[in-house]
C-alpha positions in Angstrom: 24.6 -7.0 -7.7 22.8 -3.9 -8.9 21.6 -1.2 -6.5 17.9 -0.6 -6.3 16.9 2.5 -8.2 16.0 5.7 -6.3 12.6 7.1 -7.0 10.8 10.3 -5.9 7.1 10.3 -6.7 5.6 13.6 -7.9 3.6 15.7 -5.5 0.1 14.2 -5.2 -2.9 16.3 -6.2 -5.7 17.1 -3.8 -8.3 14.6 -4.6 -11.4 12.9 -3.1 -12.3 9.3 -3.8 -15.8 7.8 -3.4 -15.5 4.5 -1.5 -19.2 4.1 -0.8 -19.2 0.6 -2.3 -16.8 -0.7 0.4 -18.1 -3.3 2.8 -19.2 -1.6 6.0 -19.9 -3.7 9.1 -21.2 -2.1 12.3 -20.6 -3.6 15.7 -22.8 -2.7 18.7 -23.0 -3.9 22.3 -21.1 -3.5 25.5 -18.5 -6.2 24.5 -17.9 -4.8 21.0 -14.3 -3.5 21.7 -13.2 -6.5 23.7 -14.6 -8.9 21.1 -13.3 -7.2 18.0 -9.9 -6.7 19.6 -9.7 -10.5 19.9 -10.3 -10.9 16.2 -8.0 -8.3 14.6 -4.2 -7.8 14.6 -4.4 -4.2 15.7 -4.9 -2.9 19.2 -8.3 -1.3 19.0 -7.8 0.3 22.4 -5.7 2.9 20.5 -8.7 4.0 18.5 -9.9 7.6 18.9 -12.9 9.4 17.4 -10.5 11.4 15.2 -8.3 8.5 13.8 -9.2 5.2 12.1 -6.8 2.2 12.3 -5.9 -0.4 9.8 -5.9 -4.1 10.8 -5.8 -7.7 9.4 -8.2 -10.5 9.9 -6.2 -13.7 9.9 -6.9 -17.4 10.2 -5.2 -19.8 12.6 -2.3 -20.2 10.2 -1.6 -16.5 10.2 -2.8 -16.0 6.6 -5.0 -13.1 5.6 -8.8 -13.3 5.5 -9.2 -9.5 5.1 -7.4 -6.2 5.5 -9.7 -3.7 7.1 -10.0 -0.2 8.5 -11.7 0.3 11.9 -13.4 3.6 13.0 -14.8 4.6 16.3 -18.4 5.9 16.2 -20.9 6.8 18.8 -21.5 3.6 20.7 -20.4 1.6 17.6 -17.3 0.3 15.9 -17.3 0.4 12.1 -15.2 -2.0 10.0 -14.8 -1.3 6.3 -13.1 -3.6 3.7 -13.0 -4.3 0.0 -16.4 -4.8 -1.6 -15.7 -8.4 -2.6 -15.2 -9.4 1.0 -18.7 -8.4 2.1 -20.2 -11.9 2.7 -17.0 -13.7 3.7 -15.9 -11.0 6.2 -19.3 -10.8 7.9 -19.5 -14.5 8.3 -15.9 -14.7 9.6 -16.4 -11.9 12.2 -19.7 -13.2 13.3 -18.6 -16.8 13.7 -17.1 -16.4 17.2 -19.8 -14.3 18.7 -21.3 -16.7 21.3 -22.0 -15.3 24.7 -20.7 -11.8 24.0 -22.9 -8.7 24.2 -22.1 -7.9 20.5 -24.3 -7.5 17.4 -23.0 -7.3 13.9 -25.0 -5.3 11.3 -24.1 -5.2 7.6 -24.6 -1.5 6.7 -23.0 -1.6 3.3 -24.5 1.1 1.1 -26.4 2.8 3.9 -24.0 5.8 4.0 -21.4 7.3 1.7 -17.7 7.1 2.4 -15.4 9.7 0.9 -11.6 9.8 1.3 -9.9 13.1 1.0 -6.2 13.1 0.2 -4.2 16.4 0.2 -7.5 18.2 1.1 -8.7 19.3 4.5 -12.5 18.7 4.6 -12.8 21.7 7.0 -11.8 24.0 4.2 -14.3 22.5 1.7 -17.9 23.8 2.3 -19.6 20.7 1.0 -17.6 18.4 3.3 -17.1 20.3 6.6 -20.7 19.7 7.8 -20.0 15.9 8.1 -17.9 13.9 10.6 -14.3 13.4 9.4 -11.7 10.8 10.6 -8.0 10.6 9.8 -7.0 7.5 7.9 -3.6 6.9 6.2 -5.0 4.8 3.3 -2.2 5.9 1.0 0.6 5.8 3.5 0.0 9.3 4.8 -2.9 11.0 6.5 -6.1 11.6 4.6 -9.6 12.2 5.8 -12.5 9.8 5.7 -15.8 11.6 5.5 -19.1 9.8 6.0 -22.0 11.4 4.2 -25.7 10.5 4.0 -26.4 8.4 0.9 -29.1 10.7 -0.3 -26.5 13.6 -0.4 -23.8 11.5 -2.2 -24.8 12.4 -5.8 -25.0 16.1 -5.2 -21.7 16.1 -3.3 -20.0 14.3 -6.1 -21.3 16.9 -8.5 -20.0 19.7 -6.3 -16.6 18.2 -6.0 -16.3 18.1 -9.8 -12.7 17.9 -10.9 -11.5 17.1 -7.3 -13.2 13.7 -7.5 -10.5 11.2 -8.2 -10.8 8.2 -10.5 -9.6 4.6 -10.3 -6.5 5.4 -12.3 -5.5 8.2 -10.0 -5.8 5.9 -7.0 -3.7 3.2 -8.7 -0.9 5.6 -9.5 -0.8 6.9 -5.9 -1.0 3.5 -4.2 1.7 2.0 -6.5 4.0 5.1 -5.9 3.6 4.4 -2.2 3.7 0.6 -2.3 0.2 0.1 -0.8 -1.1 -3.4 -1.3 -4.7 -4.1 -2.3 -7.0 -7.0 -1.9 -7.3 -9.0 -5.1 -3.9 -7.9 -6.3 -1.2 -8.1 -3.6 -3.4 -9.5 -0.9 -5.3 -12.8 -0.9 -6.1 -15.7 1.4 -2.6 -17.1 0.6 -0.8 -13.9 1.9 1.0 -13.7 5.2 0.7 -10.1 6.4 4.5 -9.5 6.7 5.0 -10.5 3.1 3.1 -7.4 2.1 4.7 -5.1 4.6 1.6 -4.9 6.7 3.5 -5.5 10.0 4.5 -1.8 9.8 0.9 -0.5 9.8 -1.7 -3.3 10.6 -0.1 -5.3 13.4 0.4 -4.5 17.1 2.9 -7.1 18.5 2.2 -6.0 22.1 -1.6 -6.5 22.3 -3.5 -9.5 23.6 -4.4 -12.7 21.8 -6.2 -13.0 18.5 -6.6 -15.7 16.0 -3.4 -16.3 14.2 -1.2 -14.4 16.7 1.1 -17.3 17.4 2.1 -17.6 13.7 2.5 -13.8 13.2 4.6 -13.5 16.4 6.8 -16.5 15.2 7.4 -14.8 11.9 8.6 -11.7 13.7 11.0 -13.7 15.9 12.4 -15.6 12.8 12.9 -12.2 11.2 11.9 -13.0 7.6 9.3 -14.4 5.2 9.9 -16.3 2.0 8.9 -13.4 -0.3 8.5 -9.7 -0.1 6.4 -7.0 -1.8 8.5 -4.6 -3.9 8.0 -1.6 -6.1 9.2 -1.4 -9.7 9.5 1.1 -12.5 9.9 0.7 -16.2 10.0 2.8 -19.4 8.0 2.6 -22.6 4.4 2.6 -23.6 4.0 -1.2 -23.5 3.0 -2.4 -20.0 3.8 -5.8 -18.6 0.8 -7.9 -17.6 -0.3 -8.4 -14.0 0.7 -11.9 -13.0 3.8 -11.9 -15.3 6.8 -13.9 -13.9 9.9 -11.8 -13.3 13.3 -13.1 -14.3 16.7 -11.6 -13.3 18.4 -10.1 -16.3 21.4 -12.2 -17.1 20.3 -14.9 -14.7 19.6 -18.6 -15.2 16.0 -18.1 -16.4 14.4 -18.8 -13.1 11.6 -16.5 -12.0 12.1 -15.3 -8.5 9.3 -12.7 -8.8 5.7 -12.1 -9.9 4.0 -8.8 -10.8 0.7 -8.1 -9.1 -0.2 -4.5 -10.2 0.8 -2.2 -13.1 -0.1 1.3 -14.0 1.0 3.7 -16.7 2.8 6.9 -15.4 4.2 9.4 -17.9 6.3 7.6 -20.5 6.6 4.5 -18.5 4.9 2.5 -15.7 5.0 1.7 -12.0 4.4 -1.8 -10.7 4.1 -3.9 -7.5 5.2 -7.5 -7.2 6.6 -10.1 -5.0 10.3 -11.2 -5.0 11.6 -14.3 -3.3 13.8 -13.9 -0.2 17.5 -14.0 -1.1 17.1 -12.3 -4.5 19.1 -9.1 -4.2 19.2 -8.1 -7.9 17.3 -5.0 -9.0 16.9 -5.4 -12.8 14.2 -7.9 -14.0 12.6 -8.9 -17.3 9.3 -10.3 -18.2 9.0 -13.2 -20.6 8.4 -10.8 -23.6 11.5 -8.7 -22.7 10.0 -5.8 -20.8 12.6 -4.5 -18.3 11.8 -3.4 -14.8 14.0 -1.8 -12.2 13.3 -2.6 -8.5 13.0 0.6 -6.5 14.6 1.3 -3.2 12.4 1.0 -0.1 
């Protein structure tokens, strides 16, 4: 058995990402907190105006329907999620509103959402005039800043080189093992498979849809696959979706790649490996080698 390779990611630069295209759903009404707390895996009673919380929306079988961030506004709760979840998530969260004093409004595109990583918005003149909320979207605290949509273009111009691109985000999230909807997360995913039990689930809160299955998985102590980080060398990148075989094994593929990004003279990747596979060196079908990284 090979030991998992150690890996120390380089210090992250101070960057700002524009997430204004994310789905943004606003909940109003006296029952908004009680209602939404019964739909999500996180205990929203822990929300404060200064910190957003991550959560999962699950079905009765405990499988993901969305991963979201929840923010506390003035007399509202704001839920943001991947852009492609806009219609599905709104329908799912509205489905169980019956006699509750709750209204759901789709406010996608009505305001800009910037995420500052390694940068305090209070120290940046163009950002400090807007409300900021802590959100650990990359595994450590950054700041969400909501800006008027009509100011978004000028703010982006002022930020200049501090505005991060998609490739910058991919490198940082893969370094930190952060799963993303459409890659590591889908409607077939059980949250603990992707490590979301550490950040998105409160096992001591009240009931929510899917809680029985999620709690049972915790008591059993394992799932059938687990999200892992990988590293490889060379300019040729493996393809996302590639099966992973153990080097020197019997040809079976106990793993699958979900995300890949070039870093320096090699690459970083995320993928799922079946429970019980303790090896750390894998190969794709075309012979590209990957080393599983230590958690």
